[in-house]
C-alpha positions in Angstrom: 0.0 0.0 0.0 1.4 3.4 -1.0 1.5 6.2 1.6 0.0 9.6 1.0 1.6 12.9 1.6 0.8 16.6 1.5 2.6 19.1 -0.7 1.9 22.8 -1.1 1.4 24.0 -4.6 0.9 27.4 -6.2 -1.8 27.2 -8.8 -2.8 30.0 -11.1 -6.3 30.1 -12.5 -7.3 32.2 -15.4 -9.9 34.9 -14.8 -13.1 34.1 -16.6 -16.9 34.4 -16.5 -19.6 32.1 -17.7 -23.2 33.2 -18.3 -26.1 30.9 -18.9 -29.7 31.8 -19.5 -32.6 29.5 -20.1 -36.4 29.7 -20.3 -38.2 27.4 -17.8 -41.8 27.6 -18.9 -41.9 24.4 -20.9 -39.9 22.5 -18.3 -42.3 23.6 -15.5 -45.3 22.7 -17.6 -43.9 19.3 -18.3 -43.6 18.9 -14.5 -47.3 19.6 -14.1 -47.2 23.3 -13.3 -49.7 24.5 -15.9 -52.5 26.6 -14.3 -50.0 29.4 -13.3 -49.4 30.0 -17.0 -53.0 30.0 -18.0 -54.7 33.4 -17.9 -58.1 31.9 -17.3 -57.0 29.5 -14.5 -54.1 31.3 -12.7 -54.7 32.3 -9.1 -52.3 35.2 -8.3 -50.9 35.3 -4.8 -52.4 37.6 -2.1 -49.6 40.1 -2.5 -50.9 41.2 -5.9 -54.0 43.5 -5.4 -56.8 42.1 -7.6 -58.4 44.2 -10.3 -61.8 43.3 -11.8 -60.4 43.2 -15.3 -57.0 41.8 -14.5 -56.2 38.2 -15.4 -52.8 37.9 -13.7 -50.7 34.9 -14.7 -47.1 34.0 -15.3 -46.1 34.4 -18.9 -42.6 33.0 -18.6 -39.9 32.0 -16.2 -36.3 32.9 -16.9 -33.2 31.6 -15.1 -29.9 33.4 -15.6 -26.7 32.3 -13.9 -23.3 34.1 -13.9 -20.2 32.4 -12.5 -17.1 34.6 -12.2 -13.6 33.4 -11.2 -11.0 36.0 -10.5 -7.8 36.4 -8.5 -8.0 37.6 -5.0 
């Protein structure tokens, strides 16, 4: 059996940023979340004041992620 040991290393990482953006409406609907996207069936939460002519619903869901790596 080989023994293990510790060794200090200086590693340099490049500075970079990655951005990713996707629409989640179709994914959520495939998971069964459908009424929230239907203007006739959606039930807005209590934090949205109701209006007699307002059919509040979710039109789309967007997820955007940014990962930045930089030297400190």
